[in-house]
N, C-alpha and C positions, 0 to 999 in steps of 0.2 A: 290787313288784307284784304278786307269787304269792299275798300274801295278801288284796289286795283282788280281784283275779279270784276267788279260792274263794270269798270273801263274798258275790259278786255271784250265783254259781251255786249258791253252798250257804248262803244268809242268816240260818240259824239257827246256823252254826257257831262265827262269832264272839261270839257271844251265849253259846253251851253252852260255849265255852271261859272267859268271863270269869265266868259264872255259877258254875265251878267255882274259882275264886280265892277266898283268903281274908276271911272276913266284918270289914268295918272296926269293928263294934260289938265284939270282940274287944279293941280297944284302948283303952287306958284315956286320955282326954282329959287335955291339960293346961293348959286356959283353958276359964273359962266365960262368957259373952258378959253383960254387964250388964243385967238387965232395965229394960224401957221404964218410964220414968217420966215426968211432966207437970213442966210448971215451965217457967223460964230454962235455956236450956243452959251448961252449967258443966265443969271440968274432972272427968272420970272418969262424966257422966252422959249415959246413951241416951236423948234425949227427943224425944215427937212433936210435928210442926212444921207448919205449914199455911202456903205463900206468901199475900203479900199478891194480892188478886185472886180467890183460891180460897176466901176465908174464908165459911165458912157452909157450905160442902161438905163431903163424906165426903171429900176429896183432901187427903191428908197423907204425908210423908216423917219419916224416921229420923236424927237426926244425933247423931253422937258425938263429945265432944271427950275427945283423950286427956288420960290424967292429967298428961302435963308440958305439957299447953297453958296459955297464960298472954296474956291480952292482948297484941296489939301484936308475939307473936312469929309468922312465917309459918312454916308449916307445906306441907306435900303433903296432897291430898286425895283419899282412895279413893271414887269414886262406883258403887255398886252397885243391879243389877236380880234380883230372885230370880227366883226358877224357876217353873213353870205350879202352880197350884193344882187340887187334887182329884186328885192322884197318889197313889199305895201302890204298894209294889209287896210280892214273897214274902219280901223278905229283913227289911221293919219301917219302909224307907226312904218318908219322906213329904215331899212338898211340898204347902202349902197357898196358894202363891202371894202371901204377904203380903211386905210388908216388914219387918215384925217379924223374919219367919223367915230371914232373909239372914244368912251368914255368914264370909263370905270375907275382907270387908275388917277385920274383927276379929283374925280368923286369920292374915292377913298382918303386921298390925302388933305384936300382942300387947298392943292397947289402950295404944300409946306412939309418938309421933314422926309422928302422922298422922289428920288428922280422917276421918271415915268415914260416906259419906250414902247412905243408903238410898232410893233412888226409886221412885216407884209408875210404871205403864200409867195412862193416866187415859182411863176410857171416860165417855160421856155416856148417862145414862138419863132416863127420864120425872122423876124425882125430882131431877135434876140430876147433876153429875158425883161418879165415885166413883172409888176406886181398882179396876183390874180384875184381876183374881187369875189371868184365863185369857189370852194371847195380848197382843195391843199395844192394845186399846181401842181410842181416837182417835188414830193417830199423829202428825197435829199438832198435838195438843192434848199428848201425852207429852211430843215435842218441845220445846215451850213452857216446860212446868213444868220439863225438865231444864234449860235454858239458863237461866232466871229463878233455880233453886234454887243451880246451881253458881258463878252471880254472887253470889248473897248470902254463900254460903259464905266466897267468895274477900274479900269486900268485908267482911260484917261478923264473919268469924271468925277473917280471916288466913290463909285459903286460898292456896296459892301456885298462881295462874293457870297459870306455867308448870310446872308438877308436879302435873299433874291426872289421875287414871289409872282407867277403864273396867274394870269388872270385872262379872261375873254369871255363875250357875249354870243350866244346862240353857236354857230360855227366855232368860232373863239374859245366857248366853254367846250364843246366837245374835243378842240386843240388841245386842252390842258392836261388831256391824256393821248390823245392820238397825236398829237406832236410832243409834247412835251414829256411824255412817258414813251416815246417811241421807241430807246431802246438804251442801254445804261447810261449811254454817254451825256446823253441829255439829259434822262432822268434827273441825271449827277447835281443838275445847277439849281434846284429848287427847295428852296424850304416852306412854304405852303403854296397852297392854291385856290382863287376864288369862283369858283364856276356858276355862270349865270344863262339859264335857259337852255335846256338839254344838257346830256349828258350822254358820253361816250357809252354805248353799249345796252344801252335804255331802249331804242330804236333799232332795229338790226337793217331797216330796208333803205338806208341813204345810198346815194349813188355814187359810191366809192369802193374799191376792196378793202377788206379788213374792218368792214361796220359789223361783221357778226359777232357774234357774246364771244365765242369761243375766243376770236383774237382781241378784242377786247378785253376780255379775262387776264389774257398775257400782259397786256401794258397795264392793267389795274394793278398786277402783281410787282410791278416797279415804283409804286407808291409807299410800300414800307412803313406803313403808321405815320405818312407827313400827314398834316390837316387841308383839309378841303372846307370851305365854303360853299353849302350850294345852294341856290335861290333859285326860284321858278314863279312864274306867273299864277299866283291861283294856289296851287299846291305843288309839293315834292312829291307827292305820293308814288308816283311812279319811279323816281329815282332812287327813292329808300327801299321800295318793295325790291328794286333790282340790289341793289347794294347787299343788303342782309339776305340777298338770294343766293351771295356769289360763295359764301360760307368765309370767307377774309374780315379779317378785323379791321377795321379802319377809323380815323379819329374824324368823322363826318361832321359838321353841322348843320342842319337842313333849316332854311327861312324860307317860307312861302310868300308871297306877296302879294297885300289885297288890292290887286288894282289887273285890271284885264288886259294891258298892254304887253307887247312882245319887245320890250325894248330895256336899254341901260341906261336910260335917262332918269330912272329913282335916283343915282347915287349924286345927281344934282339938286335933290331936296333933301327939306331939312323932315326927314322922316325915321320914326323909330328904328328900322331896318339897317339904314342906311349907319346909324348910331353903334347897332349891333354888329354891322361888319368893321367899323372902324374898331371900337371896342375890341374884337375876336382878332384883328391884324394887329394891333398895339401889341396884346399878350401874347401871340404867338414868335412876334416880332423880338421881344426882351427875353424871351426864354434861353 
């Protein structure tokens, strides 16, 4: 509790402590995400797709089939949402808000044993629907695209509907609850959640409706004890204090990262925290 109260009284204190941590860019990556390609989905390829009903629009998602994928084989699915676009900090961390910029799912799997589906937030424009690079776009349309994409991947590519994981970085981390627990229909999709850097309800002053804690608590109640891996650069204390103050009992695993970077690139490095995430996910997908 002491850390939480200090962060309220001195909001720059935790940020200063985090900024003093080592830089993730000094750690070499041991994984390289495959480039995006066109054409049909195949093992080891990361392809751009658009669902039926959105043809002719700028809306699209990415699907990666692992190197050990074969027709007829059933595998878990990691569904991912990206952070907000237009972000850059003093440490060189950048987020463009695109499906192409996501990294968590590949780092979790190492490219094997799991389908990786990067989904858009869908916004309506005068020129038609497109992927939103900031915040949620049209929440109802974003939800509709998510439901359709998960169902198609399970039906067409052997995704296991009983082992679908939702994850995200920054905006995408908030989306695990804001979108993933938006109502009972979409909440029913998920086996587990990976939330890196930010969490729905911790900060109420985001520029969208429903960011307040009363609304977040309604969404959180739909979690119903399912596990969440919650990580953050520097410390997870704010999120821990918030969740413990809700009065709900949850299966939450908190993992602070010993780096100052607001980035999901840590999953591409051979770090103890990545191993912990992989072990956590393996355990929960095998239950």
